[in-house]
N, C-alpha and C positions, 0 to 999 in steps of 0.2 A: 843186661837188657833181655827181656823175654818177649818174643813175638806172639801176637794173638793168633788164633786159628784162622781168622780172616786174612791176616798178613801172609800166613803160609799158603793159603789158597791163592792169593794174588800172585805170590812169587811162583808157584807151580804153573799157573796159567801163563804168566809172562815167559817162563822158561820153555814151556811147551810151544807157545806161539813163536818164540825166537827160533827154536829148533825146526819147526815146520817151515819158517821162512827160509832158513839156511838150506834145508833140503830141497826147496823149490818144487815140491810135488803139488802144492796148491797155490793158487793166486794169493798174493799178499793181502789184497782187499778182503777176500773170503776169510783168511786167517784172522785179520783184525776184527771183522764182524763177529766171528765165532768167539774170539777172546772177549770182546766187549759184552756179548750176550751172556757168556758164562759168568762174568763178573757181576752182572745184574741178577741173573737167575740164582746164583749162589749167595746173593745178598752180601757180597763183599763191599759194594758201593750202592747206596740207595738210588733208585731210578731218577729221582728229581736232582740229585747231585751230579749224576752222570750227564743228564741233559744240560744242566747249567755249565758243566765243564765243556761239553761239546759246543755250546753257544759262545764260549770264550769268556765266561764269567769266572775269573780265577779268584773267587772269594767264596767262603762258606755261605750256604744258604741260611738265612735267618729263620728262626722259628716261625715268625709271622709269614714269611714267604712260603715256608714248608706247609703251613696250615692252608694258605690260600691255594697252593698247587694241589694238595690232597683233596680239598673240597671241590675242585673243579673237575675231577675225574668222573 
């Protein structure tokens, strides 16, 4: 099993955030926001899927929903 570049980036962000939380040098909320921002900015997870996950929609976004969301921006 070989991991993609995006998977390695996600793992690195997770480990960095976990380490920052353990060190207690920054507030956990700030660390979470920085990590989430990096995931979106580095295109590990598309913005519409991140928003859907934050809203509690634990299913993939359909192509029809994706087109509707992208056309509304």
